[in-house]
PQR file with spaces between the fields and no chain letter, atoms N, CA, C, O and H, PARSE charges and radii, in Angstrom:
ATOM       1  N    MET     1     -19.844   -7.144    6.224 -0.4000 1.5000
ATOM       2  CA   MET     1     -19.643   -6.734    7.594 -0.0000 2.0000
ATOM       3  C    MET     1     -20.615   -7.399    8.569  0.5500 1.7000
ATOM       4  O    MET     1     -20.453   -7.191    9.772 -0.5500 1.4000
ATOM       5  N    PRO     2     -21.561   -8.141    8.166 -0.5600 1.5000
ATOM       6  CA   PRO     2     -22.495   -8.713    9.141  0.2800 2.0000
ATOM       7  C    PRO     2     -21.938   -9.900    9.932  0.5500 1.7000
ATOM       8  O    PRO     2     -22.714  -10.635   10.542 -0.5500 1.4000
ATOM       9  N    HIS     3     -20.631  -10.109    9.940 -0.4000 1.5000
ATOM      10  CA   HIS     3     -20.035  -11.213   10.696 -0.0000 2.0000
ATOM      11  C    HIS     3     -20.127  -10.924   12.195  0.5500 1.7000
ATOM      12  O    HIS     3     -19.861   -9.797   12.612 -0.5500 1.4000
ATOM      13  H    HIS     3     -20.000   -9.512    9.445  0.4000 1.0000
ATOM      14  N    PRO     4     -20.494  -11.907   13.009 -0.5600 1.5000
ATOM      15  CA   PRO     4     -20.687  -11.663   14.447  0.2800 2.0000
ATOM      16  C    PRO     4     -19.407  -11.314   15.204  0.5500 1.7000
ATOM      17  O    PRO     4     -19.480  -10.767   16.305 -0.5500 1.4000
ATOM      18  N    ASN     5     -18.237  -11.618   14.640 -0.4000 1.5000
ATOM      19  CA   ASN     5     -16.978  -11.299   15.317 -0.0000 2.0000
ATOM      20  C    ASN     5     -16.549   -9.850   15.131  0.5500 1.7000
ATOM      21  O    ASN     5     -15.619   -9.402   15.802 -0.5500 1.4000
ATOM      22  H    ASN     5     -18.177  -12.062   13.746  0.4000 1.0000
ATOM      23  N    ILE     6     -17.188   -9.115   14.256 -0.4000 1.5000
ATOM      24  CA   ILE     6     -16.827   -7.711   14.040 -0.0000 2.0000
ATOM      25  C    ILE     6     -17.385   -6.886   15.192  0.5500 1.7000
ATOM      26  O    ILE     6     -18.597   -6.804   15.393 -0.5500 1.4000
ATOM      27  H    ILE     6     -17.943   -9.479   13.711  0.4000 1.0000
ATOM      28  N    LYS     7     -16.473   -6.277   15.943 -0.4000 1.5000
ATOM      29  CA   LYS     7     -16.853   -5.483   17.111 -0.0000 2.0000
ATOM      30  C    LYS     7     -16.701   -3.987   16.872  0.5500 1.7000
ATOM      31  O    LYS     7     -17.315   -3.180   17.569 -0.5500 1.4000
ATOM      32  H    LYS     7     -15.489   -6.343   15.780  0.4000 1.0000
ATOM      33  N    LEU     8     -15.871   -3.608   15.872 -0.4000 1.5000
ATOM      34  CA   LEU     8     -15.596   -2.204   15.582 -0.0000 2.0000
ATOM      35  C    LEU     8     -15.254   -2.082   14.105  0.5500 1.7000
ATOM      36  O    LEU     8     -14.570   -2.936   13.541 -0.5500 1.4000
ATOM      37  H    LEU     8     -15.371   -4.263   15.305  0.4000 1.0000
ATOM      38  N    PHE     9     -15.736   -1.013   13.488 -0.4000 1.5000
ATOM      39  CA   PHE     9     -15.483   -0.762   12.074 -0.0000 2.0000
ATOM      40  C    PHE     9     -14.706    0.539   11.962  0.5500 1.7000
ATOM      41  O    PHE     9     -15.137    1.565   12.487 -0.5500 1.4000
ATOM      42  H    PHE     9     -16.292   -0.319   13.947  0.4000 1.0000
ATOM      43  N    ILE    10     -13.561    0.507   11.282 -0.4000 1.5000
ATOM      44  CA   ILE    10     -12.763    1.711   11.047 -0.0000 2.0000
ATOM      45  C    ILE    10     -13.005    2.123    9.602  0.5500 1.7000
ATOM      46  O    ILE    10     -12.804    1.331    8.681 -0.5500 1.4000
ATOM      47  H    ILE    10     -13.211   -0.327   10.855  0.4000 1.0000
ATOM      48  N    THR    11     -13.436    3.364    9.410 -0.4000 1.5000
ATOM      49  CA   THR    11     -13.860    3.820    8.089 -0.0000 2.0000
ATOM      50  C    THR    11     -13.410    5.250    7.822  0.5500 1.7000
ATOM      51  O    THR    11     -13.046    5.980    8.744 -0.5500 1.4000
ATOM      52  H    THR    11     -13.599    4.007   10.158  0.4000 1.0000
ATOM      53  N    GLN    12     -13.440    5.643    6.548 -0.4000 1.5000
ATOM      54  CA   GLN    12     -13.133    7.019    6.169 -0.0000 2.0000
ATOM      55  C    GLN    12     -14.365    7.905    6.289  0.5500 1.7000
ATOM      56  O    GLN    12     -14.256    9.130    6.229 -0.5500 1.4000
ATOM      57  H    GLN    12     -13.736    5.050    5.799  0.4000 1.0000
ATOM      58  N    GLY    13     -15.528    7.302    6.458 -0.4000 1.5000
ATOM      59  CA   GLY    13     -16.742    8.087    6.668 -0.0000 2.0000
ATOM      60  C    GLY    13     -17.555    8.365    5.429  0.5500 1.7000
ATOM      61  O    GLY    13     -18.368    9.288    5.418 -0.5500 1.4000
ATOM      62  H    GLY    13     -15.617    6.307    6.507  0.4000 1.0000
ATOM      63  N    GLY    14     -17.355    7.589    4.388 -0.4000 1.5000
ATOM      64  CA   GLY    14     -18.159    7.746    3.180 -0.0000 2.0000
ATOM      65  C    GLY    14     -19.595    7.301    3.413  0.5500 1.7000
ATOM      66  O    GLY    14     -19.901    6.661    4.419 -0.5500 1.4000
ATOM      67  H    GLY    14     -16.694    6.839    4.397  0.4000 1.0000
ATOM      68  N    LEU    15     -20.456    7.638    2.496 -0.4000 1.5000
ATOM      69  CA   LEU    15     -21.882    7.351    2.646 -0.0000 2.0000
ATOM      70  C    LEU    15     -22.159    5.854    2.759  0.5500 1.7000
ATOM      71  O    LEU    15     -22.938    5.436    3.616 -0.5500 1.4000
ATOM      72  H    LEU    15     -20.207    8.158    1.679  0.4000 1.0000
ATOM      73  N    GLN    16     -21.537    5.046    1.911 -0.4000 1.5000
ATOM      74  CA   GLN    16     -21.788    3.605    1.959 -0.0000 2.0000
ATOM      75  C    GLN    16     -21.293    3.001    3.274  0.5500 1.7000
ATOM      76  O    GLN    16     -21.951    2.126    3.836 -0.5500 1.4000
ATOM      77  H    GLN    16     -20.904    5.385    1.214  0.4000 1.0000
ATOM      78  N    SER    17     -20.154    3.454    3.762 -0.4000 1.5000
ATOM      79  CA   SER    17     -19.652    2.974    5.054 -0.0000 2.0000
ATOM      80  C    SER    17     -20.610    3.342    6.175  0.5500 1.7000
ATOM      81  O    SER    17     -20.848    2.551    7.088 -0.5500 1.4000
ATOM      82  H    SER    17     -19.620    4.165    3.305  0.4000 1.0000
ATOM      83  N    MET    18     -21.156    4.548    6.101 -0.4000 1.5000
ATOM      84  CA   MET    18     -22.112    4.981    7.111 -0.0000 2.0000
ATOM      85  C    MET    18     -23.368    4.106    7.064  0.5500 1.7000
ATOM      86  O    MET    18     -23.896    3.724    8.108 -0.5500 1.4000
ATOM      87  H    MET    18     -20.963    5.191    5.360  0.4000 1.0000
ATOM      88  N    GLU    19     -23.840    3.794    5.873 -0.4000 1.5000
ATOM      89  CA   GLU    19     -25.011    2.926    5.733 -0.0000 2.0000
ATOM      90  C    GLU    19     -24.745    1.536    6.309  0.5500 1.7000
ATOM      91  O    GLU    19     -25.595    0.979    7.004 -0.5500 1.4000
ATOM      92  H    GLU    19     -23.411    4.105    5.025  0.4000 1.0000
ATOM      93  N    GLU    20     -23.563    0.973    6.022 -0.4000 1.5000
ATOM      94  CA   GLU    20     -23.216   -0.350    6.544 -0.0000 2.0000
ATOM      95  C    GLU    20     -23.150   -0.344    8.066  0.5500 1.7000
ATOM      96  O    GLU    20     -23.603   -1.284    8.719 -0.5500 1.4000
ATOM      97  H    GLU    20     -22.873    1.425    5.458  0.4000 1.0000
ATOM      98  N    THR    21     -22.589    0.707    8.619 -0.4000 1.5000
ATOM      99  CA   THR    21     -22.479    0.823   10.068 -0.0000 2.0000
ATOM     100  C    THR    21     -23.858    0.854   10.715  0.5500 1.7000
ATOM     101  O    THR    21     -24.101    0.165   11.706 -0.5500 1.4000
ATOM     102  H    THR    21     -22.220    1.471    8.089  0.4000 1.0000
ATOM     103  N    ILE    22     -24.749    1.645   10.160 -0.4000 1.5000
ATOM     104  CA   ILE    22     -26.102    1.753   10.708 -0.0000 2.0000
ATOM     105  C    ILE    22     -26.854    0.434   10.537  0.5500 1.7000
ATOM     106  O    ILE    22     -27.479   -0.053   11.479 -0.5500 1.4000
ATOM     107  H    ILE    22     -24.552    2.204    9.355  0.4000 1.0000
ATOM     108  N    TYR    23     -26.796   -0.137    9.352 -0.4000 1.5000
ATOM     109  CA   TYR    23     -27.543   -1.365    9.063 -0.0000 2.0000
ATOM     110  C    TYR    23     -27.096   -2.525    9.958  0.5500 1.7000
ATOM     111  O    TYR    23     -27.924   -3.283   10.462 -0.5500 1.4000
ATOM     112  H    TYR    23     -26.288    0.258    8.586  0.4000 1.0000
ATOM     113  N    ASN    24     -25.763   -2.656   10.152 -0.4000 1.5000
ATOM     114  CA   ASN    24     -25.223   -3.775   10.924 -0.0000 2.0000
ATOM     115  C    ASN    24     -25.080   -3.476   12.410  0.5500 1.7000
ATOM     116  O    ASN    24     -24.670   -4.343   13.181 -0.5500 1.4000
ATOM     117  H    ASN    24     -25.090   -2.040    9.743  0.4000 1.0000
ATOM     118  N    GLU    25     -25.416   -2.257   12.814 -0.4000 1.5000
ATOM     119  CA   GLU    25     -25.369   -1.841   14.220 -0.0000 2.0000
ATOM     120  C    GLU    25     -24.003   -2.098   14.851  0.5500 1.7000
ATOM     121  O    GLU    25     -23.901   -2.650   15.947 -0.5500 1.4000
ATOM     122  H    GLU    25     -25.750   -1.552   12.187  0.4000 1.0000
ATOM     123  N    VAL    26     -22.950   -1.683   14.133 -0.4000 1.5000
ATOM     124  CA   VAL    26     -21.578   -1.844   14.604 -0.0000 2.0000
ATOM     125  C    VAL    26     -21.013   -0.453   14.886  0.5500 1.7000
ATOM     126  O    VAL    26     -21.098    0.426   14.029 -0.5500 1.4000
ATOM     127  H    VAL    26     -23.032   -1.235   13.243  0.4000 1.0000
ATOM     128  N    PRO    27     -20.436   -0.236   16.071 -0.5600 1.5000
ATOM     129  CA   PRO    27     -19.819    1.066   16.334  0.2800 2.0000
ATOM     130  C    PRO    27     -18.596    1.255   15.432  0.5500 1.7000
ATOM     131  O    PRO    27     -18.017    0.284   14.947 -0.5500 1.4000
ATOM     132  N    CYS    28     -18.211    2.510   15.216 -0.4000 1.5000
ATOM     133  CA   CYS    28     -17.094    2.740   14.307 -0.0000 2.0000
ATOM     134  C    CYS    28     -16.202    3.894   14.758  0.5500 1.7000
ATOM     135  O    CYS    28     -16.581    4.742   15.566 -0.5500 1.4000
ATOM     136  H    CYS    28     -18.681    3.300   15.610  0.4000 1.0000
ATOM     137  N    VAL    29     -15.006    3.877   14.193 -0.4000 1.5000
ATOM     138  CA   VAL    29     -14.062    4.981   14.301 -0.0000 2.0000
ATOM     139  C    VAL    29     -13.964    5.557   12.899  0.5500 1.7000
ATOM     140  O    VAL    29     -13.700    4.832   11.940 -0.5500 1.4000
ATOM     141  H    VAL    29     -14.698    3.188   13.537  0.4000 1.0000
ATOM     142  N    VAL    30     -14.176    6.852   12.783 -0.4000 1.5000
ATOM     143  CA   VAL    30     -14.177    7.507   11.472 -0.0000 2.0000
ATOM     144  C    VAL    30     -12.940    8.389   11.349  0.5500 1.7000
ATOM     145  O    VAL    30     -12.664    9.223   12.212 -0.5500 1.4000
ATOM     146  H    VAL    30     -14.390    7.441   13.562  0.4000 1.0000
ATOM     147  N    ILE    31     -12.199    8.189   10.258 -0.4000 1.5000
ATOM     148  CA   ILE    31     -11.034    9.015    9.942 -0.0000 2.0000
ATOM     149  C    ILE    31     -11.334    9.691    8.604  0.5500 1.7000
ATOM     150  O    ILE    31     -10.975    9.161    7.553 -0.5500 1.4000
ATOM     151  H    ILE    31     -12.423    7.512    9.557  0.4000 1.0000
ATOM     152  N    PRO    32     -11.991   10.862    8.632 -0.5600 1.5000
ATOM     153  CA   PRO    32     -12.369   11.524    7.378  0.2800 2.0000
ATOM     154  C    PRO    32     -11.166   12.165    6.691  0.5500 1.7000
ATOM     155  O    PRO    32     -10.270   12.693    7.349 -0.5500 1.4000
ATOM     156  N    PHE    33     -11.159   12.111    5.350 -0.4000 1.5000
ATOM     157  CA   PHE    33     -10.068   12.691    4.584 -0.0000 2.0000
ATOM     158  C    PHE    33     -10.524   13.812    3.656  0.5500 1.7000
ATOM     159  O    PHE    33      -9.804   14.799    3.505 -0.5500 1.4000
ATOM     160  H    PHE    33     -11.887   11.682    4.815  0.4000 1.0000
ATOM     161  N    PHE    34     -11.701   13.695    3.026 -0.4000 1.5000
ATOM     162  CA   PHE    34     -12.142   14.727    2.087 -0.0000 2.0000
ATOM     163  C    PHE    34     -13.638   14.631    1.833  0.5500 1.7000
ATOM     164  O    PHE    34     -14.324   13.742    2.338 -0.5500 1.4000
ATOM     165  H    PHE    34     -12.286   12.893    3.149  0.4000 1.0000
ATOM     166  N    ALA    35     -14.119   15.571    1.036 -0.4000 1.5000
ATOM     167  CA   ALA    35     -15.530   15.643    0.602 -0.0000 2.0000
ATOM     168  C    ALA    35     -16.479   15.652    1.793  0.5500 1.7000
ATOM     169  O    ALA    35     -16.261   16.387    2.756 -0.5500 1.4000
ATOM     170  H    ALA    35     -13.562   16.293    0.626  0.4000 1.0000
ATOM     171  N    GLU    36     -17.532   14.840    1.734 -0.4000 1.5000
ATOM     172  CA   GLU    36     -18.575   14.852    2.764 -0.0000 2.0000
ATOM     173  C    GLU    36     -18.204   14.034    3.989  0.5500 1.7000
ATOM     174  O    GLU    36     -18.987   13.959    4.936 -0.5500 1.4000
ATOM     175  H    GLU    36     -17.710   14.242    0.952  0.4000 1.0000
ATOM     176  N    GLN    37     -17.032   13.420    3.991 -0.4000 1.5000
ATOM     177  CA   GLN    37     -16.664   12.501    5.067 -0.0000 2.0000
ATOM     178  C    GLN    37     -16.629   13.170    6.440  0.5500 1.7000
ATOM     179  O    GLN    37     -17.061   12.575    7.427 -0.5500 1.4000
ATOM     180  H    GLN    37     -16.396   13.481    3.222  0.4000 1.0000
ATOM     181  N    GLU    38     -16.126   14.382    6.510 -0.4000 1.5000
ATOM     182  CA   GLU    38     -16.071   15.077    7.803 -0.0000 2.0000
ATOM     183  C    GLU    38     -17.478   15.361    8.334  0.5500 1.7000
ATOM     184  O    GLU    38     -17.739   15.206    9.527 -0.5500 1.4000
ATOM     185  H    GLU    38     -15.775   14.865    5.708  0.4000 1.0000
ATOM     186  N    GLN    39     -18.365   15.768    7.458 -0.4000 1.5000
ATOM     187  CA   GLN    39     -19.753   16.019    7.864 -0.0000 2.0000
ATOM     188  C    GLN    39     -20.420   14.715    8.316  0.5500 1.7000
ATOM     189  O    GLN    39     -21.135   14.702    9.317 -0.5500 1.4000
ATOM     190  H    GLN    39     -18.153   15.893    6.489  0.4000 1.0000
ATOM     191  N    ASN    40     -20.191   13.633    7.592 -0.4000 1.5000
ATOM     192  CA   ASN    40     -20.741   12.332    7.983 -0.0000 2.0000
ATOM     193  C    ASN    40     -20.185   11.894    9.333  0.5500 1.7000
ATOM     194  O    ASN    40     -20.915   11.352   10.163 -0.5500 1.4000
ATOM     195  H    ASN    40     -19.610   13.643    6.778  0.4000 1.0000
ATOM     196  N    ALA    41     -18.893   12.128    9.550 -0.4000 1.5000
ATOM     197  CA   ALA    41     -18.262   11.749   10.818 -0.0000 2.0000
ATOM     198  C    ALA    41     -18.899   12.494   11.986  0.5500 1.7000
ATOM     199  O    ALA    41     -19.173   11.902   13.029 -0.5500 1.4000
ATOM     200  H    ALA    41     -18.300   12.568    8.876  0.4000 1.0000
ATOM     201  N    LYS    42     -19.131   13.782   11.811 -0.4000 1.5000
ATOM     202  CA   LYS    42     -19.769   14.572   12.868 -0.0000 2.0000
ATOM     203  C    LYS    42     -21.185   14.081   13.137  0.5500 1.7000
ATOM     204  O    LYS    42     -21.607   13.990   14.290 -0.5500 1.4000
ATOM     205  H    LYS    42     -18.908   14.263   10.963  0.4000 1.0000
ATOM     206  N    LEU    43     -21.914   13.766   12.080 -0.4000 1.5000
ATOM     207  CA   LEU    43     -23.275   13.258   12.226 -0.0000 2.0000
ATOM     208  C    LEU    43     -23.283   11.942   13.007  0.5500 1.7000
ATOM     209  O    LEU    43     -24.080   11.768   13.929 -0.5500 1.4000
ATOM     210  H    LEU    43     -21.571   13.840   11.143  0.4000 1.0000
ATOM     211  N    MET    44     -22.394   11.020   12.632 -0.4000 1.5000
ATOM     212  CA   MET    44     -22.332    9.728   13.319 -0.0000 2.0000
ATOM     213  C    MET    44     -21.920    9.890   14.777  0.5500 1.7000
ATOM     214  O    MET    44     -22.455    9.215   15.657 -0.5500 1.4000
ATOM     215  H    MET    44     -21.747   11.162   11.883  0.4000 1.0000
ATOM     216  N    ALA    45     -20.966   10.788   15.032 -0.4000 1.5000
ATOM     217  CA   ALA    45     -20.535   11.028   16.414 -0.0000 2.0000
ATOM     218  C    ALA    45     -21.671   11.633   17.235  0.5500 1.7000
ATOM     219  O    ALA    45     -21.875   11.251   18.388 -0.5500 1.4000
ATOM     220  H    ALA    45     -20.531   11.336   14.318  0.4000 1.0000
ATOM     221  N    ASN    46     -22.405   12.568   16.651 -0.4000 1.5000
ATOM     222  CA   ASN    46     -23.536   13.185   17.359 -0.0000 2.0000
ATOM     223  C    ASN    46     -24.644   12.181   17.661  0.5500 1.7000
ATOM     224  O    ASN    46     -25.347   12.311   18.663 -0.5500 1.4000
ATOM     225  H    ASN    46     -22.240   12.878   15.715  0.4000 1.0000
ATOM     226  N    LYS    47     -24.798   11.183   16.798 -0.4000 1.5000
ATOM     227  CA   LYS    47     -25.814   10.141   17.016 -0.0000 2.0000
ATOM     228  C    LYS    47     -25.338    9.097   18.027  0.5500 1.7000
ATOM     229  O    LYS    47     -26.133    8.295   18.516 -0.5500 1.4000
ATOM     230  H    LYS    47     -24.227   11.077   15.984  0.4000 1.0000
ATOM     231  N    GLY    48     -24.033    9.110   18.341 -0.4000 1.5000
ATOM     232  CA   GLY    48     -23.518    8.247   19.397 -0.0000 2.0000
ATOM     233  C    GLY    48     -22.983    6.892   18.984  0.5500 1.7000
ATOM     234  O    GLY    48     -22.699    6.062   19.847 -0.5500 1.4000
ATOM     235  H    GLY    48     -23.387    9.762   17.944  0.4000 1.0000
ATOM     236  N    PHE    49     -22.835    6.639   17.690 -0.4000 1.5000
ATOM     237  CA   PHE    49     -22.311    5.332   17.303 -0.0000 2.0000
ATOM     238  C    PHE    49     -20.948    5.405   16.625  0.5500 1.7000
ATOM     239  O    PHE    49     -20.514    4.450   15.981 -0.5500 1.4000
ATOM     240  H    PHE    49     -23.065    7.313   16.989  0.4000 1.0000
ATOM     241  N    ALA    50     -20.265    6.562   16.775 -0.4000 1.5000
ATOM     242  CA   ALA    50     -18.940    6.703   16.182 -0.0000 2.0000
ATOM     243  C    ALA    50     -18.080    7.657   16.998  0.5500 1.7000
ATOM     244  O    ALA    50     -18.579    8.544   17.691 -0.5500 1.4000
ATOM     245  H    ALA    50     -20.617    7.338   17.298  0.4000 1.0000
ATOM     246  N    LYS    51     -16.792    7.449   16.895 -0.4000 1.5000
ATOM     247  CA   LYS    51     -15.787    8.379   17.397 -0.0000 2.0000
ATOM     248  C    LYS    51     -15.001    8.830   16.180  0.5500 1.7000
ATOM     249  O    LYS    51     -14.802    8.054   15.245 -0.5500 1.4000
ATOM     250  H    LYS    51     -16.387    6.728   16.333  0.4000 1.0000
ATOM     251  N    THR    52     -14.556   10.070   16.184 -0.4000 1.5000
ATOM     252  CA   THR    52     -13.810   10.579   15.034 -0.0000 2.0000
ATOM     253  C    THR    52     -12.350   10.808   15.392  0.5500 1.7000
ATOM     254  O    THR    52     -12.004   11.105   16.535 -0.5500 1.4000
ATOM     255  H    THR    52     -14.718   10.700   16.944  0.4000 1.0000
ATOM     256  N    VAL    53     -11.510   10.660   14.379 -0.4000 1.5000
ATOM     257  CA   VAL    53     -10.074   10.900   14.496 -0.0000 2.0000
ATOM     258  C    VAL    53      -9.702   11.816   13.339  0.5500 1.7000
ATOM     259  O    VAL    53     -10.145   11.597   12.211 -0.5500 1.4000
ATOM     260  H    VAL    53     -11.791   10.419   13.450  0.4000 1.0000
ATOM     261  N    ASP    54      -8.896   12.836   13.601 -0.4000 1.5000
ATOM     262  CA   ASP    54      -8.474   13.761   12.554 -0.0000 2.0000
ATOM     263  C    ASP    54      -7.544   13.044   11.576  0.5500 1.7000
ATOM     264  O    ASP    54      -6.496   12.541   11.980 -0.5500 1.4000
ATOM     265  H    ASP    54      -8.536   13.014   14.517  0.4000 1.0000
ATOM     266  N    GLY    55      -7.912   12.992   10.308 -0.4000 1.5000
ATOM     267  CA   GLY    55      -7.121   12.299    9.302 -0.0000 2.0000
ATOM     268  C    GLY    55      -6.016   13.132    8.691  0.5500 1.7000
ATOM     269  O    GLY    55      -5.154   12.593    7.996 -0.5500 1.4000
ATOM     270  H    GLY    55      -8.763   13.400    9.979  0.4000 1.0000
ATOM     271  N    LYS    56      -6.019   14.430    8.931 -0.4000 1.5000
ATOM     272  CA   LYS    56      -5.030   15.305    8.291 -0.0000 2.0000
ATOM     273  C    LYS    56      -3.585   14.946    8.627  0.5500 1.7000
ATOM     274  O    LYS    56      -2.737   15.001    7.736 -0.5500 1.4000
ATOM     275  H    LYS    56      -6.719   14.868    9.495  0.4000 1.0000
ATOM     276  N    PRO    57      -3.262   14.581    9.872 -0.5600 1.5000
ATOM     277  CA   PRO    57      -1.864   14.224   10.159  0.2800 2.0000
ATOM     278  C    PRO    57      -1.363   13.018    9.361  0.5500 1.7000
ATOM     279  O    PRO    57      -0.155   12.870    9.177 -0.5500 1.4000
ATOM     280  N    PHE    58      -2.256   12.160    8.889 -0.4000 1.5000
ATOM     281  CA   PHE    58      -1.838   10.998    8.124 -0.0000 2.0000
ATOM     282  C    PHE    58      -1.328   11.378    6.741  0.5500 1.7000
ATOM     283  O    PHE    58      -0.642   10.585    6.097 -0.5500 1.4000
ATOM     284  H    PHE    58      -3.237   12.281    9.039  0.4000 1.0000
ATOM     285  N    PHE    59      -1.653   12.577    6.280 -0.4000 1.5000
ATOM     286  CA   PHE    59      -1.150   13.033    4.996 -0.0000 2.0000
ATOM     287  C    PHE    59       0.314   13.447    5.083  0.5500 1.7000
ATOM     288  O    PHE    59       1.021   13.474    4.076 -0.5500 1.4000
ATOM     289  H    PHE    59      -2.210   13.222    6.803  0.4000 1.0000
ATOM     290  N    LYS    60       0.751   13.763    6.267 -0.4000 1.5000
ATOM     291  CA   LYS    60       2.129   14.192    6.451 -0.0000 2.0000
ATOM     292  C    LYS    60       3.028   12.970    6.577  0.5500 1.7000
ATOM     293  O    LYS    60       2.616   11.928    7.088 -0.5500 1.4000
ATOM     294  H    LYS    60       0.176   13.741    7.085  0.4000 1.0000
ATOM     295  N    GLU    61       4.245   13.110    6.110 -0.4000 1.5000
ATOM     296  CA   GLU    61       5.184   11.992    6.146 -0.0000 2.0000
ATOM     297  C    GLU    61       5.411   11.501    7.569  0.5500 1.7000
ATOM     298  O    GLU    61       5.544   10.298    7.794 -0.5500 1.4000
ATOM     299  H    GLU    61       4.580   13.956    5.695  0.4000 1.0000
ATOM     300  N    ARG    62       5.457   12.410    8.520 -0.4000 1.5000
ATOM     301  CA   ARG    62       5.669   12.006    9.909 -0.0000 2.0000
ATOM     302  C    ARG    62       4.560   11.079   10.394  0.5500 1.7000
ATOM     303  O    ARG    62       4.824   10.091   11.080 -0.5500 1.4000
ATOM     304  H    ARG    62       5.349   13.387    8.337  0.4000 1.0000
ATOM     305  N    GLY    63       3.336   11.397   10.038 -0.4000 1.5000
ATOM     306  CA   GLY    63       2.216   10.558   10.454 -0.0000 2.0000
ATOM     307  C    GLY    63       2.318    9.152    9.897  0.5500 1.7000
ATOM     308  O    GLY    63       2.033    8.176   10.589 -0.5500 1.4000
ATOM     309  H    GLY    63       3.122   12.199    9.480  0.4000 1.0000
ATOM     310  N    ILE    64       2.725    9.057    8.648 -0.4000 1.5000
ATOM     311  CA   ILE    64       2.879    7.745    8.028 -0.0000 2.0000
ATOM     312  C    ILE    64       4.035    6.999    8.672  0.5500 1.7000
ATOM     313  O    ILE    64       3.939    5.795    8.907 -0.5500 1.4000
ATOM     314  H    ILE    64       2.956    9.850    8.086  0.4000 1.0000
ATOM     315  N    GLN    65       5.131    7.701    8.961 -0.4000 1.5000
ATOM     316  CA   GLN    65       6.274    7.053    9.599 -0.0000 2.0000
ATOM     317  C    GLN    65       5.921    6.553   10.992  0.5500 1.7000
ATOM     318  O    GLN    65       6.434    5.520   11.423 -0.5500 1.4000
ATOM     319  H    GLN    65       5.209    8.679    8.770  0.4000 1.0000
ATOM     320  N    LYS    66       5.059    7.263   11.699 -0.4000 1.5000
ATOM     321  CA   LYS    66       4.639    6.801   13.017 -0.0000 2.0000
ATOM     322  C    LYS    66       3.841    5.507   12.909  0.5500 1.7000
ATOM     323  O    LYS    66       3.924    4.645   13.784 -0.5500 1.4000
ATOM     324  H    LYS    66       4.642    8.102   11.349  0.4000 1.0000
ATOM     325  N    CYS    67       3.071    5.375   11.840 -0.4000 1.5000
ATOM     326  CA   CYS    67       2.270    4.164   11.655 -0.0000 2.0000
ATOM     327  C    CYS    67       3.118    2.991   11.169  0.5500 1.7000
ATOM     328  O    CYS    67       2.896    1.851   11.576 -0.5500 1.4000
ATOM     329  H    CYS    67       3.003    6.076   11.129  0.4000 1.0000
ATOM     330  N    TYR    68       4.077    3.268   10.308 -0.4000 1.5000
ATOM     331  CA   TYR    68       4.906    2.220    9.721 -0.0000 2.0000
ATOM     332  C    TYR    68       6.381    2.610    9.781  0.5500 1.7000
ATOM     333  O    TYR    68       6.953    3.001    8.763 -0.5500 1.4000
ATOM     334  H    TYR    68       4.257    4.194    9.977  0.4000 1.0000
ATOM     335  N    PRO    69       7.003    2.511   10.947 -0.5600 1.5000
ATOM     336  CA   PRO    69       8.423    2.862   11.036  0.2800 2.0000
ATOM     337  C    PRO    69       9.279    1.903   10.205  0.5500 1.7000
ATOM     338  O    PRO    69       8.881    0.768    9.945 -0.5500 1.4000
ATOM     339  N    ARG    70      10.444    2.368    9.799 -0.4000 1.5000
ATOM     340  CA   ARG    70      11.336    1.552    8.969 -0.0000 2.0000
ATOM     341  C    ARG    70      11.685    0.228    9.645  0.5500 1.7000
ATOM     342  O    ARG    70      11.782   -0.802    8.977 -0.5500 1.4000
ATOM     343  H    ARG    70      10.767    3.291   10.010  0.4000 1.0000
ATOM     344  N    SER    71      11.873    0.249   10.947 -0.4000 1.5000
ATOM     345  CA   SER    71      12.231   -0.986   11.650 -0.0000 2.0000
ATOM     346  C    SER    71      11.139   -2.041   11.487  0.5500 1.7000
ATOM     347  O    SER    71      11.439   -3.230   11.380 -0.5500 1.4000
ATOM     348  H    SER    71      11.795    1.085   11.489  0.4000 1.0000
ATOM     349  N    TYR    72       9.875   -1.614   11.466 -0.4000 1.5000
ATOM     350  CA   TYR    72       8.763   -2.547   11.264 -0.0000 2.0000
ATOM     351  C    TYR    72       8.833   -3.130    9.860  0.5500 1.7000
ATOM     352  O    TYR    72       8.693   -4.339    9.672 -0.5500 1.4000
ATOM     353  H    TYR    72       9.631   -0.648   11.553  0.4000 1.0000
ATOM     354  N    LYS    73       9.048   -2.272    8.884 -0.4000 1.5000
ATOM     355  CA   LYS    73       9.104   -2.729    7.497 -0.0000 2.0000
ATOM     356  C    LYS    73      10.244   -3.720    7.308  0.5500 1.7000
ATOM     357  O    LYS    73      10.058   -4.758    6.673 -0.5500 1.4000
ATOM     358  H    LYS    73       9.161   -1.290    9.036  0.4000 1.0000
ATOM     359  N    LYS    74      11.418   -3.418    7.849 -0.4000 1.5000
ATOM     360  CA   LYS    74      12.565   -4.311    7.706 -0.0000 2.0000
ATOM     361  C    LYS    74      12.313   -5.652    8.374  0.5500 1.7000
ATOM     362  O    LYS    74      12.721   -6.689    7.851 -0.5500 1.4000
ATOM     363  H    LYS    74      11.569   -2.575    8.365  0.4000 1.0000
ATOM     364  N    SER    75      11.653   -5.647    9.512 -0.4000 1.5000
ATOM     365  CA   SER    75      11.414   -6.899   10.230 -0.0000 2.0000
ATOM     366  C    SER    75      10.390   -7.780    9.530  0.5500 1.7000
ATOM     367  O    SER    75      10.359   -8.987    9.769 -0.5500 1.4000
ATOM     368  H    SER    75      11.321   -4.804    9.937  0.4000 1.0000
ATOM     369  N    LYS    76       9.554   -7.210    8.675 -0.4000 1.5000
ATOM     370  CA   LYS    76       8.503   -7.970    8.003 -0.0000 2.0000
ATOM     371  C    LYS    76       8.895   -8.425    6.600  0.5500 1.7000
ATOM     372  O    LYS    76       8.164   -9.194    5.976 -0.5500 1.4000
ATOM     373  H    LYS    76       9.579   -6.229    8.480  0.4000 1.0000
ATOM     374  N    VAL    77      10.036   -7.960    6.096 -0.4000 1.5000
ATOM     375  CA   VAL    77      10.479   -8.357    4.761 -0.0000 2.0000
ATOM     376  C    VAL    77      11.122   -9.730    4.856  0.5500 1.7000
ATOM     377  O    VAL    77      11.968   -9.976    5.716 -0.5500 1.4000
ATOM     378  H    VAL    77      10.630   -7.334    6.603  0.4000 1.0000
ATOM     379  N    ILE    78      10.711  -10.621    3.965 -0.4000 1.5000
ATOM     380  CA   ILE    78      11.255  -11.996    3.996 -0.0000 2.0000
ATOM     381  C    ILE    78      12.475  -12.079    3.111  0.5500 1.7000
ATOM     382  O    ILE    78      13.082  -13.143    2.995 -0.5500 1.4000
ATOM     383  H    ILE    78      10.024  -10.421    3.266  0.4000 1.0000
């Protein structure tokens, strides 16, 4: 991640991702899914170098369909 073109890091909020974000001084968006990730996301947001997004809707089929609609999939198949 230490590449100069990286302007934002999107992560699930695990400990190693948090360490990389701090070490490389890159702001991040955290989408926590389980375990300590939600607590890490809150900590990073409180420190001011992250924004959090609720990951629970992504578990639902509707959330996945919003991200990858069938029309997108069909247009990308060769």
